[in-house]
C-alpha positions in Angstrom: 23.2 -6.5 3.4 20.5 -5.3 0.8 21.9 -1.3 1.0 25.2 -2.8 0.4 24.1 -4.7 -2.7 22.3 -1.9 -4.0 25.1 0.7 -3.6 27.5 -2.0 -5.5 25.2 -2.0 -8.5 24.6 1.6 -8.4 28.6 2.2 -8.4 29.0 0.1 -11.2 26.9 2.1 -13.5 28.5 4.8 -15.8 26.2 8.0 -15.8 24.9 9.1 -19.2 24.0 12.8 -19.8 20.1 13.7 -21.2 19.4 13.5 -24.9 17.7 15.8 -26.7 14.6 14.0 -26.3 14.7 14.1 -22.9 15.9 17.5 -22.4 12.8 18.5 -24.4 10.5 16.1 -22.0 11.9 18.0 -18.9 10.9 21.3 -20.6 7.5 20.3 -21.2 6.8 19.2 -17.5 8.3 22.5 -16.4 5.8 24.3 -19.0 2.7 22.3 -17.7 3.6 22.5 -13.6 1.3 25.0 -12.9 -1.6 23.1 -15.0 -0.6 19.8 -12.8 -1.0 21.3 -9.6 -4.4 22.6 -10.6 -5.2 19.6 -11.4 -4.1 17.9 -8.0 -6.3 20.6 -6.2 -9.5 19.8 -8.8 -9.0 16.1 -7.4 -8.2 16.5 -3.9 -11.5 18.7 -3.5 -13.6 16.0 -4.5 -14.4 13.4 -1.5 -13.2 10.0 -2.7 -13.3 8.2 0.6 -13.0 4.6 0.2 -16.8 3.8 1.3 -18.0 7.2 -0.9 -18.4 5.5 -3.8 -19.8 8.2 -6.0 -17.1 10.4 -4.9 -14.4 7.6 -6.0 -16.1 7.1 -9.1 -16.0 11.0 -10.0 -12.2 11.2 -9.5 -12.1 8.3 -11.4 -14.1 9.9 -14.1 -11.5 13.2 -13.8 -8.8 10.8 -14.9 -10.7 8.9 -17.4 -11.1 12.0 -19.2 -7.6 13.4 -18.8 -6.1 9.9 -19.8 -8.2 9.9 -22.8 -7.3 13.3 -24.0 -3.5 11.9 -24.0 -4.7 9.3 -26.4 -5.4 6.5 -23.9 -8.2 4.0 -23.8 -10.1 3.9 -20.2 -12.5 1.8 -18.7 -14.3 1.9 -15.2 -14.6 -1.7 -13.5 -17.3 -2.1 -11.2 -17.1 -3.9 -8.3 -20.2 -6.1 -7.1 -22.7 -4.3 -5.1 -22.1 -6.4 -1.9 -18.4 -5.7 -1.5 -19.6 -2.1 -0.8 -16.5 -0.7 -3.1 -16.7 1.6 -5.8 -14.3 0.2 -8.6 -11.0 1.0 -10.3 -10.4 2.8 -13.5 -7.5 1.8 -16.1 -6.3 3.4 -19.2 -4.0 1.7 -21.4 -2.1 2.3 -24.7 -0.7 -0.8 -26.6 2.0 -1.8 -28.7 5.0 -3.8 -28.7 8.2 -1.5 -28.1 10.5 -2.1 -25.3 9.3 -2.9 -21.6 5.6 -3.3 -21.2 4.5 -1.3 -18.0 2.0 -1.2 -15.2 1.7 2.5 -13.5 0.0 1.8 -10.1 -2.3 4.2 -7.8 -5.1 4.7 -6.1 -8.4 6.7 -6.3 -9.6 6.2 -2.6 -8.6 8.2 0.9 -9.0 7.6 4.2 -11.2 11.0 4.8 -15.0 9.7 4.3 -17.8 12.1 3.8 -18.0 13.2 7.4 -14.5 14.6 7.7 -14.1 17.9 8.4 -10.5 17.9 6.3 -12.2 18.1 2.8 -10.3 20.9 0.9 -6.9 21.8 -0.5 -5.4 25.1 0.7 -1.7 26.8 0.6 0.1 26.9 3.9 2.9 28.7 2.2 4.2 29.3 -1.8 5.1 25.2 -1.7 3.5 23.4 0.8 -0.7 22.5 0.7 -2.7 21.0 3.2 -4.5 18.1 1.2 -6.8 15.2 2.0 -5.3 12.4 0.4 -2.9 15.0 -1.8 0.2 13.0 -0.2 -1.3 9.6 0.0 -2.3 9.5 -2.9 -4.0 11.8 -5.7 -0.4 13.2 -5.8 1.2 10.1 -7.2 -1.7 10.0 -9.3 -1.1 13.6 -11.1 2.5 12.5 -11.4 2.0 9.4 -13.5 -0.5 11.5 -15.7 1.3 14.7 -16.4 4.7 12.4 -17.1 2.8 10.6 -20.0 1.6 14.0 -21.1 5.1 15.3 -21.2 5.8 11.9 -23.1 2.6 11.9 -25.3 3.1 15.8 -26.4 7.0 15.0 -27.7 5.5 12.2 -29.7 7.3 9.5 -27.4 4.4 7.1 -26.7 3.9 5.5 -30.3 3.6 2.0 -30.1 4.4 1.5 -26.5 2.2 -0.4 -23.8 1.4 1.3 -20.7 -1.3 0.3 -18.6 -2.2 2.8 -15.9 -4.5 1.2 -12.7 -5.8 3.4 -10.7 -7.8 1.4 -7.7 -10.9 2.5 -5.4 -10.1 0.7 -2.5 -6.7 0.9 -1.7 -7.3 2.0 1.7 -9.5 -0.7 3.0 -9.4 -3.7 0.2 -12.3 -4.9 -1.0 -13.1 -8.2 -0.2 -12.7 -11.0 -1.6 -9.3 -10.4 -3.1 -10.0 -12.7 -5.7 -12.4 -10.1 -6.9 -11.1 -6.6 -5.9 -7.3 -7.3 -7.3 -8.4 -9.5 -10.0 -7.9 -7.4 -12.8 -4.8 -5.4 -11.4 -3.0 -9.2 -11.4 -4.4 -9.6 -14.9 -2.8 -6.2 -16.2 0.5 -7.6 -14.3 0.5 -10.7 -16.5 0.5 -8.5 -19.2 3.7 -6.7 -17.7 7.0 -6.9 -17.4 7.6 -4.2 -15.1 5.4 -2.0 -12.2 5.7 1.0 -10.6 4.0 2.1 -7.7 3.3 5.9 -7.0 2.7 5.3 -3.3 3.6 8.7 -1.4 7.6 9.1 -1.3 9.4 8.4 1.8 12.1 10.9 0.6 13.3 12.7 -2.3 16.1 10.1 -2.6 14.3 7.3 -1.5 12.3 4.4 -3.2 10.7 1.3 -2.1 12.3 -2.2 -3.1 10.7 -4.2 -0.8 7.3 -4.0 1.3 6.0 -6.3 3.7 2.8 -8.1 3.5 0.1 -7.7 5.9 -2.4 -10.6 7.1 -4.8 -10.7 9.7 -5.1 -13.3 13.1 -7.5 -14.2 15.8 -7.5 -16.3 18.9 -10.5 -17.6 20.4 -10.0 -19.0 23.9 -12.9 -21.3 25.6 -13.1 -21.6 29.7 -15.0 -23.3 32.1 -17.6 -20.6 33.8 -17.8 -21.0 37.5 -17.4 -19.0 40.6 -14.2 -17.5 41.4 -13.4 -19.6 44.5 -12.6 -22.8 42.4 -10.1 -21.1 39.5 -7.1 -23.2 39.5 -8.7 -26.6 41.0 -9.4 -29.7 38.4 -12.5 -29.0 38.1 -12.7 -25.3 37.2 -9.3 -24.9 35.5 -7.4 -21.6 34.5 -10.2 -19.7 32.9 -10.5 -18.0 29.3 -8.1 -14.9 30.2 -5.5 -16.8 32.0 -5.3 -19.0 28.9 -5.4 -15.9 26.6 -2.3 -14.3 28.8 -0.5 -17.5 28.4 -0.9 -17.5 24.7 0.1 -13.6 24.1 3.2 -13.8 26.5 4.1 -17.0 24.3 3.7 -14.8 21.2 5.9 -12.2 22.5 8.8 -14.2 24.2 8.9 -17.2 21.3 7.4 -15.8 18.1 8.7 -11.8 18.4 12.5 -10.8 17.0 12.9 -11.7 13.5 13.9 -8.9 11.1 10.9 -7.5 9.5 8.3 -10.0 11.0 5.9 -8.0 13.5 2.8 -9.4 15.2 0.5 -6.6 17.1 -2.9 -7.5 19.1 -5.0 -5.0 18.3 -8.2 -5.4 20.4 -8.6 -7.6 23.3 -11.8 -9.2 24.9 -12.4 -11.5 27.7 -15.2 -12.1 30.5 -18.3 -14.3 30.7 -19.7 -13.1 27.1 -18.0 -11.6 24.6 -19.5 -9.7 21.2 -17.5 -8.3 18.4 -18.6 -6.5 15.4 -16.3 -7.1 12.5 -17.6 -4.2 10.5 -17.5 -1.6 13.6 -14.9 -3.0 15.2 -16.7 -2.3 18.3 -17.7 -4.7 21.2 -19.7 -5.5 24.3 -17.9 -7.4 27.2 -19.9 -8.8 29.8 -18.2 -10.2 33.1 -17.7 -10.2 37.0 -14.6 -10.0 39.1 -16.2 -13.3 41.1 -16.9 -15.7 38.0 -14.1 -17.4 35.8 -14.2 -15.9 32.1 -15.8 -18.7 30.0 -14.4 -16.3 26.6 -11.7 -14.2 25.8 -11.2 -13.0 22.2 -8.1 -11.0 20.4 -7.6 -10.0 17.1 -4.3 -8.6 15.3 -2.3 -8.1 12.3 1.0 -9.7 11.4 3.8 -8.2 9.2 6.0 -10.4 7.1 8.8 -9.8 4.6 8.4 -13.4 2.6 5.8 -15.6 2.5 8.0 -18.3 4.1 8.7 -16.0 7.0 4.3 -15.5 7.2 4.3 -19.2 7.3 7.1 -20.0 9.8 5.5 -17.2 12.4 1.9 -18.8 11.6 3.0 -22.4 12.9 5.1 -21.2 15.8 1.9 -19.4 17.0 -0.4 -22.3 16.3 1.6 -24.7 18.1 1.6 -22.3 21.2 -1.9 -22.2 20.8 -2.9 -25.3 20.7 -0.7 -26.3 24.0 -3.7 -25.0 26.8 -4.1 -24.8 30.4 -6.3 -26.9 32.6 -9.7 -27.0 31.2 -9.4 -24.1 28.3 -9.2 -24.8 24.3 -8.1 -22.0 22.1 -8.0 -21.5 18.3 -6.2 -19.4 15.8 -7.4 -18.5 12.4 -5.1 -16.1 9.8 -6.9 -14.1 7.1 -4.8 -13.4 4.2 -4.5 -9.7 3.0 -1.8 -8.1 1.3 1.4 -10.3 0.0 4.9 -9.3 0.6 7.0 -7.5 -2.4 10.4 -8.9 -1.1 13.7 -7.4 -2.1 14.1 -9.2 -5.5 17.2 -8.7 -8.0 15.1 -7.4 -10.1 13.4 -4.9 -8.0 17.4 -4.1 -7.3 17.8 -3.7 -10.9 15.1 -1.3 -11.5 16.0 0.9 -8.4 19.8 1.1 -9.9 17.8 2.2 -13.4 15.9 5.1 -11.7 19.0 6.0 -9.5 20.6 6.8 -12.9 18.0 8.6 -14.0 18.4 11.1 -11.5 22.1 11.4 -11.1 21.7 12.4 -15.2 18.9 15.0 -14.0 21.5 16.3 -11.5 18.9 15.1 -8.5 21.5 13.1 -6.3 21.7 9.0 -5.6 17.8 7.3 -4.9 18.8 4.7 -2.2 16.3 1.4 -0.9 14.0 2.5 1.7 13.7 0.5 4.9 11.0 -1.9 4.2 10.4 -2.5 7.9 9.2 1.4 7.9 6.8 0.8 5.2 3.2 -0.5 5.2 1.4 -2.7 2.5 0.3 -1.6 -0.9 -1.1 -2.7 -3.8 2.3 -3.3 -5.9 2.4 -6.3 -3.4 -0.3 -8.1 -5.3 1.8 -7.7 -8.6 5.5 -8.3 -6.9 5.2 -11.9 -7.8 4.7 -11.4 -11.7 6.8 -8.6 -12.2 9.6 -6.4 -11.3 8.6 -3.6 -9.1 9.4 -0.4 -7.6 7.3 1.8 -5.4 7.0 5.2 -3.3 7.6 7.5 -6.6 4.7 9.3 -5.6 4.8 12.8 -4.1 6.6 14.3 -0.9 4.7 15.1 1.9 3.8 14.7 5.7 0.9 13.6 7.9 -0.7 11.2 5.3 -4.0 9.7 7.3 -4.6 12.6 9.6 -6.1 15.9 9.2 -2.4 17.5 8.9 -1.6 15.9 5.7 0.5 18.2 3.5 1.8 17.7 0.0 5.3 19.4 -1.0 4.4 21.2 -4.0 8.2 22.4 -4.2 9.2 18.8 -5.6 6.5 18.1 -7.7 7.7 19.2 -11.0 10.8 17.3 -10.2 9.4 13.9 -9.1 7.7 13.9 -12.3 10.6 14.6 -14.2 12.5 11.6 -12.8 9.2 9.6 -13.8 9.0 10.5 -17.3 12.6 10.0 -18.0 12.2 6.5 -16.6 9.3 5.7 -18.4 10.7 6.9 -21.7 13.9 5.0 -21.0 12.0 1.9 -20.1 9.6 1.5 -23.0 12.7 2.2 -25.3 14.8 -0.9 -23.7 15.6 -3.6 -26.2 
């Protein structure tokens, strides 16, 4: 249904040719492409794993200087020490012409200082192995060099554009009320947000992302000799109760489109000790002792707040219906909200599609939100129209085989620059 709506909208648009100014933008991007790739190599070779606070800040400083060189004011927003996160780099120009834009990226990667995968290395003439080059330093460089092309042609005058590069997207700092405060405030001063997370394909963009939240179930049973299990005094034990709960989740909550939930770690026995920071646990139990403790932690993905709450209510009801001599409780933690496929997002996709057609790059279609993870655009989706997935192409993100496709780098930068130019000139 979503795809049909978008295709109908796209089909109703009449294509227009690139203007003279837009052709000059394209030419400038082509002239700057070798410089852009060299800049990408430079920032990739600075380790910025989320917990490497010095590295994250160093990458932020490199981008900050580059944005200041094209007329943006920049600032570093430090996070409180107890959050163990470096902070964020914001750059901004101010004006009142056209749409007010928020361009979103992130500085951190999943590759920490002890990772063996640290450097940019060409595989052939168009593919490079690059830790974080695809997710998502390449997207950051696309933003920079799209804006650089506009600035070099004198086309940013009187525009309002905020560039927000967070330093903890891969492992978001808690509480979210602090780590995403500045991003949300920037959205409230904007009309449109464009996210440059890794592309899902040259001819796709993201109009919707599922939200993500955590859940934890703790079960208590009565410890006793196993010969007494199932009798009135001992009951079912914690492991059977946890098994009942998980099976009921599978049978009664599963099935709705875009809704998924996954139990990531499961523990049960006489004693259970779980360390949230390390995600490691110790369990003690014996086969002839009825388990008195069970714990499961998992994640929940959803396409809307309504879907999330409906699923949570079903899970609460299941947890409350206990087997004999057991008790259970479930707790939920919020992380990323959902970015729904709103009419405004679909209209943005139609505009991007028109840009792509005018550039001779083909149609841009909506990517299946069931195949995308959460991202920072989700935090601003309640305040502005959004598109995401506008960054670089590549493969193997989050693995030691991560690559970035340099063959499409210039074309994606052109698409971004023309899209920005048209938005900041809308009445």
